[in-house]
Steps between C-alpha positions, in 0.01 A plus 500: 500500500717248313349214701147602405594523136664157517189352663271655244709357214593155637219402727212572275312177441322399183198700409175366643329254274214627287162345582383240250141454387364190334256578221323275253434611143208328322303549182407316182763402242599792284387766746854634543616366837845399373540823305417703806749320723765514226446878484522538880821297509655695214552178301498449128155489334620274221372142481243526779298178514193422709576360844425134549477416865646795688800727521635716782662839457646722770427862420719737703371838602685759705330409827381142442521190285192359335524123438243437226383152424350506150256216438431378150157591362418206275172319573677184613718697744239733653345215699828480697527874581364458852789269593731802477287751697629417848733763642411764243483856622336649191364416155563641156228401254579577138241500224500575129263794460485440125409133516177343385186530714524127578858537623409807707215303657742219583740756650220652708402155629861417591537836676177444687623152613828651617323780691286244678781256582558471876877555466460809281173666605668734752801589282547812290441445124656694215299448181683594184307545177771452236514569126338843523691592185282265290190630321271243668616591854230563756516732800482371858142622519406301188668188632362507852177699483258355756745234613521428871880525494479863395356583846753310709745689715875447448477484121705732282435509125765596245483519126792504260711317251795455736699766319314763699279400790257758626265486794139498388293428805579452864243334726 
């Protein structure tokens, strides 16, 4: 019995590595991408500035690690998004549900482009409608009514303000 106890204590190897998933996070400037990732990483919310270029955060979960590559959302950066798509296993698209109609239309167009991109078209998408705590916030139905992306499989919609995310619709 002592030998079995010794073997159990001394011969146990390191725990198996958790699987890692490479995710890209895209959306227009000010949509809340950095705030979301800061919240998920339990980092300080003070002095958050818009991402220029890209940043990578490893978000540990109990059974996996999500490596999220956040791409800046400024007009001059969006044209380079597709250079970072290769190797992605999923997409998080963040939009400001309280933004102007023009900005929402731009966000819809960028989302549509991402959904059609050959490197992303088969991947699962998580679409997050942020800033639901603002008076001008729109629901998922108001944002995407009649849009082709609302009928695509492998899309999950969430609404929230990153303090409390709640599932709204699951396609």
